[in-house]
N, C-alpha and C positions, 0 to 999 in steps of 0.2 A: 336674646343673650349680648351681652357687647362688652366690650374691650377699654381699658384704658392704659394710655400710652406710658410706660413707667421710664423706658431707654433705651440707647442705640446699641447696636452689637457692637463690640470691642471698649465697653466703659470698663474703667477702673472700679475694683471693690469700694471704693470710697465714692465714687459716682455714682454707682448703683444704689450705694446705702443712701446718698444725699438724694437722690433721683426718690425711691421710695420713700423717704420721709415726707418729701412735697406733694408723692402722689397721696399720701397717706391724710394728707392735711388737705386737698382736693378732695378726698371721698368723705371726709366729714359732712361738707357742706352738701353732697349729690348722693351719697348713700344713705338705706333707709336707717335712722337712728332710732335707737333702743339702747337700753340697758345691758349688762351682762349675765345671765343664766349665775344663781349662784347655786353654792354646792358647801353643805356643812358634814365633814366626816367625822362618823361614830365612830372613833376609833379607842378612844382610851374608856376608862371608869365605868369597865363593866365589872358587874361580882358571877360567880357561878355555886350553884347548889344543887346536888343532889335532890332527888324526889323528895324524901322526908328530912331535908334538911340536915343532916347531920353530917356532910362533909360541903363544907363550903369555902370558897374564897371573896377576898372584900374588893370593895369595887377600886382597884386600881391594874384592875387586867385588861390589857390591850388587844387590838388585833392584827393579823390574823391570831387566832387561837385555835386548839382543841384542847380537848379534858386532860389527855393524857402530857402532852407539854406541860400547860398551865399548871397541874398538880404537882409536876415531878420541878416545873423554875423555882416551887416555893418550898424544896425538900418534902411537899406531904408525902410524895410517892416515890421510889425507885426509878431509873430510867426503863420504861418497858419492854425497850434492847439489850439487856444485860442480864445474860443466864436465860433463868427461866420465867424472866415477869411476864412476856407473852401473854401464858399464861397464867400465872400466878394473879395478874392484872386485871384476868380478863370478866371480874366481878362490876367494873367501870363501864363496860358494853352493856351489862346485864339493867342497868338503873337508865333512869332517865335523865337528864341533867338541864337545868334552866341558868340560860343569859340574860342577866337584868343590867336594863342601863337609866338611871335617872338623870334628864336633861331638864336645863329651862332653855325656856325659848321667849322670844320675845317678839308676843303676838302684834302689838303696836305696831313695832317697827315695819314688818311683813303687813301688814291689814291691806293692801293693795295689791298683793301677789295672787293669781289666780290660781295656779297649780302648785300643789305640793305633794312631793312624789319618794316614797321611802322606801329605797333601791338596796333590796340584798345583792351581793353580786357573788356571794359562794353559801351557802349553807349545807353540811354536814351534816346531816342528809334528811331524817324524817321527821317533821316539825311543826309547829303551832306558833305563830306571830301574833302579841297582842298589844297595842298601844293604850295606855288609859285604862286598859281591864277591856277594851273591846277586842276583839276577831280581826285580824286583818288578812288572813289568809294562810293555806297549810305548805309544804311546800314538801316535794317529793324527791328532788333532782338534784347533786351537789353541782351540775354541770349547769342549769340554767340561772340565767340573773330573774329575781323575783322583783316586783315595783310593784305597789299599791299608794291610793289615793289616801294623803291623812290628812286633806284640805279640813273638814270637820273634824276633826278629831284633837287637833295639838293646842297644846294648852299652855299656859305660862310654867308650869312644872309638871313634865312628863315622865311616865313610868315606862318603859319597851320592852319586852320578854321576849324573849324566841328562849319554846320550852322544846327541847329534842330529845326525842322517842328514841330508845335503844333499838339499833340498827338492827340486832338479833332477832328481837323478838318480834319485828316490823316486819322482816323479812321473813317469818315461820309465819305470822299473821298471812301474810298475799301468800304464800305456797300452800296455808291451807285451804283459803279461798278457791283455791285454782283447783287440789284435789277434788273437793266439794262437787266441782263444775266437772270433772274428770279431764279437763282440760291440764292437768301437771306437765310442767317444762325442767327438763332435768338437765346437768344433776342434782342432786338434793346435796350431795354434801363433797367437799374435798377430800382426799384419802384421808384414814384414820391417823398415818404419822405425822399429818402435820399439824396436828392438833389445830385444827379453824374451827369455823363455822359454816352452817349450811343456807344454803338458799341463796346466798349473793346475788344470784342472777335476777332477785324478784325486785330488786333496788336497781334505780339509775345513780351507783355510787363506784369508785375505785372500785374494781373488780378484785384485785389483789389484794386490797385489806382484810378479808376473811381467812386469808390465806392463799399461797402460791408455791409453787413449786421451789423459787428461787427464795421465799422470805415468808417472815412470820402473819401470824396473824392477829391484827391489831385493828379491833374494826372501830375508825374514828369517828371522833362526832363533835361539831364545832365550828365556829365560825373562819370558815378556813379563805374569806377573801373581805372588802371592806365591806361596811354599812355607812350610805348616806343618803343623807333628806336632800332633794333637790328640789328649786325654787324658779320656776318660771312659767311662762306667760300663757305657752300651748305645747311646745313642740323644743323639744332639742337634742342634736344631732351626737347620735349615738356609735354610728359604725361609717367605715367609707372603705370601700371596695375598687382596687385600681387593676383593672387588666388592662392588660400591656401588649402589644400586640406594633407587629413592622413590617413596611410597603416597601419598596424599590429608594423611596428618598423618604420617607418620614415612619419617626415610631408614634402611635397612637394611644390613648390612655383613656380607657373608656370608664368615665367617673360614677359608682352610683353612692349617692351620699342617704343614710336610710338615718329615717328619726325615730322618736319615739313619742308618743303624743297620749294622753290618758283620755281626753275631753273623745266625745264624739260629734265634733262639728272638725266641718273644713275648714280650711284657714292659707293664710296668708305669707310667703317667703320670699325673701332675697338671699342668693349664695355668693359670698365672693369665694375667690380661687386667686393665693397665691404662690408663686414658684418661682423666686428669683433670681435660680440658679437653671433655670430651664428658658424662661420668659421674658420677653421684653414688656408685656402686656400683663398685667393686671385682668383676671376675667371676674365680669358681675351677671350672674345669671340672672336676670331681670323679669323672665314669663313669668313668676307667681307673684307678682306685685299686685297684678290684676286679674289671674285666674288662680284660683282657688286650689291648691293641692288636698286629694281625698284622705281625710281620715283613717280610712281603710288601708290606702296603702300608700304611707308617706315616706317618698324617696322622690329625690332629686337624681336625673342620668345625662349625663352630656357628654363630647367626646373634646380631647384637645389634642391636634396634633404635634410634632414637637421634628424640625428639621435632623436627619440622620446624624449631621457634622457637627452637632448641636450636643450631643449625648456621648457620655464614655460608657462602654456597656457592660453592666455585671456578670463575673463568671464565677464556676463553683472553685473551691478551694484545690490549687493546682494549677490552673488555667488562666489564672488573668487577677486583675481587679476585684474587688468588691464596690463599685463606686454607689451610693448611695445618694439619691435626692431630697431634700425636706421639701416635702407640701405641707402648705394651712389652708385650710379650710373656716371660714367664718359664715354661723346663719342668724340671720333673721326670720323671724317668726311670730306672726299677731294671728287675731282674729279678725279686726273691722277693718271691712276694705280699705278707710279712708287711711290707712297707715296706724301703727302702734301706738299706745299713748305716750306719753311725756313718761319716762322712770319706768316702763314697764319692763321686766326680766328677758328681753326676745332674743338675747345674743348668745349663742354657741358656740364652741370653737370645736376643731380637730386636727392636730397635727400629726402627720406620718411619715416615713421614710418608704422611698419604692426605690429598688433597681430594675433599670430594663434588659433584659437577657427577652430571647422566646423558649422554651422550653417543650419539645414532642416527644413523648411515647411511640417508639417505633415498633410496630407489630406488624410483619410485610412476611409472605411466605420465606422460607428458609431454602438456601441453595440446596440443599439437600433434596427438599421437596416435604421433608416432615414436620410440620409445624410451621410455627411464625416463629421469629427474631421476636425479643423482649428488650428492648432498649431505649436507654434515656437521650437526645440529640439537645444541646443547648446552645443555642448560637450558633445554628448550622453543624454544629462537630459533634459526633458518637463519642460519648465519653461510657468509661469504664466507669460502672459507681462502686466505689468503696466505702464500707462503714460498717454498722451496728444496728443492733436493738435496743432501742431505749427504753428502760425501766423507770416507774418514776423516782426520783433524787433522797428522798425519803418517804419509808413508810408513811409518814405522817401530813396530809397533804398540806397543813401551815408549817411545816419546817423546810418543804421546798425552796430554801431561800436563792436570790439570787446568788449569793457567794457559790453555793454548790452549783449549780446551772454552770457560773460562769466556767467554773473548775472545769466540769466534765465538757460542756462545749471546746474550751481551749485546749485540751488535752487530746477531743476527737480531732483536733484542725492539725494540733502538732503530730499525731500520727499517721497524716495525710490520707485521713477519709473526706470524701465530699458529698457522700448520703450520711445520715441517719434515719431509724423507721419511729416514732411515736406509739408505742405499743400499745393496745388496745384495751388491756387490762388496766392501763392506769388512769390517767387524767390528761386532757386537754392543754396544754399548759399556757404559763403564764405570757403576757405581751412581753417581758425579759426574757424571756426565752427565745422567740424567735426572732424579736430585735437583734441579739447575740447572734442567733444562727444568720442572722440577715449579713453582718458584718463579718461574719468568719466565714462567708461562702459553704456552709454545711446547710446543702440539700435535705428538704425533709418528708419525708415517706407518713402521710398523716392517718396515721390509725381513725376510726371511728370506735368510741369507747363500750364495746363490744368482744368477749373473749373467751372460748371455750366452754360455750354454753349453747342451751337452747334457751329463747325468753322469752314472756309473755304477749300478746297478742291485744290484750283487752283497749279498748278504746280509751281509756285514761294511761295507759301506759303506752301507747302510739302515738297519743297527742302533746306527753311530756317528750319524747324521743323528738317528734317534730317539734317541738319546738328548742328542743336543746343542739338538732341540730342546724337550724338555721340562724341562732345565735351566734354557734359558732364557728360556722362557714363564714359572718360575715365581718365577724371580728379577725378570725386568720387570712381568709383570700387575698389582700393583697401583697402581704411578705414575697418579697423574691424566693425565699428561702422555701416556699409551699410548694414540691412538685407534684404532687399528686394525694388525691383521698381516696381512702380504702374503707370500705363499710364494715368491716370485722377483722379479730385475727382467728383463724383456723374454722369458724364456723359451717364452712361448707362440708369443712375436710369429715369437720367432727360428726356432720350428719350423717355422711353417704358411706362413711365408715365406720360407723357406728359405732362411737366411742360409748357413745352414753346409752347404751340398747334401744333406741329410736326406732327402729325395724317392725315391731309390732304396731305402731300406731304412724309408719314412713310417710302414707299421702298428707296426715295433718302437716305431720312436724314440715313439711317441703313447701305446705302452705302458707306455713305460718314463717319460714323463713323467707319465701316469697314477699309477704304481707310489708313482713318487718323493714326488710334490706330492698327491695326494689321499690314497691310500694309506698316508702316509708323515707326510708332514708335518702336513698340515691333520689328519690323525686326530692328530696328538701334542697338536698346538693345541687340542682338545678338552677338554685337564687344565684348562683356565684357560676355558675357553668358558661364557658364560651366557648368559641371555635379556635381559641388561641391554646386555649389549657389542654391538659390531657382528662379523655373522659375516668370519672373515679371508679377504680374498681370495687364492685359487687362486697368479696371478700380478699383474704390476705393469707396462706398462697392462692391461686386461682389460674387456671386457666386463660388468663383474659381476653381480648375479642372472641379465641374459640369458643370461651362460656356460652357465646350467644345461642350458638346450636341447640346446645341442652337446657334452654330458658333458665343460664345461671345455676346448673345443680346440677354437677360433670360425675359422670361417674369415677372420674379419677381426675381431680381439681390440683393434684401434685403431678400431672404432667409432663414430665423434662422437656414435652420437645415446643410445651406451650408455655406463655406466660412467668409468674413468679413462683418459686419452690422455697422449703423450708430446708437446708443445709444443716443446720446445726450440728455438731456432731455431739460422741459422750463423752462425760468425762475421760480424757483421756491420762494416761501417766507420760511424763514426757518424753521418757525412752521410745514411747509409741510415738510418741507426735514427730521425734527429731526422722525416726523411720520412715 
């Protein structure tokens, strides 16, 4: 690792920008050369049709998209949230729907590109994907990014099809398979008064979409995030985790740069790191110019210290400012030991903002000797957390818009909240959501997406969950707002309190619970676990560290003397609330 001089302490902003310009000019002669990775966003010109073609929309649909939203937008169907339309439009969830995109591609222009990656950032949920009538793969998890190598399939005229299966029938098929193996997992169906659908726990999908006590059943289907064609040489920079800690004199950034590569060859790389508000030097990681990176573990890890006096700390809402520092990373990755070919698409970039703060979960013996404390300490100050439970801003994931999110989070700030819990029956929220939380000083208690149910532990299900946890942990963990991860919503309590009649086979359900949450979810969260971060909680509520003695299935996981608890009240008349 080496550094390049940027400027001196005390430079004016103009002087720093001038020096940065000179530095970039210098780096062009010293840094490994290459062209930028190119991305084509397939966000327009989609058509939608049901299985027999009787219900269609022309090729003017845009992403993000879902079938209820798309057909309502054209007035083909009414708003699913009006009156009894959640029931009256249920036929849409019983059908299969195909999204089709016909796009042209300049094969000759890109003939020197090595890797063509078709990436789906969010498919809801069970689908088959075909390009030019060739099967690319099948999806079964709306929380996972799916990428396919299409280098040998692209033509001048292309037809991309995403055939989305009915989630209701897909869930039923999976439930029947478990029943046949005598491995069923409850609950089968929501209460009848919800007018919902059954077996949502079979799917890695927003659990509330089949009905919940707070909302209707709208079993969503669609492309709820973007679809992109990525063109690059060998690897691209996908996520960056910045773990921040502090000692007597410095803040330290422990930085992990995670790359995606579709090939099965080791490769070479150089990473350039800019932090113009923090460092008077640009950091160049050139270790891997001569030492190849393994395609099996494509990550670059390094540490960068910053003197304490150079940093303004980040604070939760009500306790100080939310200063955020921009960081920028440029990765150059290539195959040949002698360096990248001229004009090869080797450069990818990632920019993010970080806040410098320490955060601890304090679980020490209570003064009265009964159990442990359970509180957060931020920047050395013990803080009373005030907040609420955050359910999805819309039952249709494609309508969880920045405008809705901004309104809700700004309202939370104005109500003097400093922490909210992203509930496990919804979705891992958008980058915009966590960026807003960072800037508003709203800490996030982040559930993983499991709620009020037992779940399968088949090899296929666990493999999908592993990928889900890895991807989302790497995407979210750098945010100053992320306070702690929790493995699920209320599933420990549901198990030991027999909510779903699990006592008849309690040993099996306990073993499966530990396999899913300890052996899979918590295990995969280790990829972003560091001493400076609180250890993830297995469940919410739980008894915190006191759960260890029970191997994380406590007889009373809502013990008032340990961990966190659910203190929500019933809906009370205003006269009762005043009393």
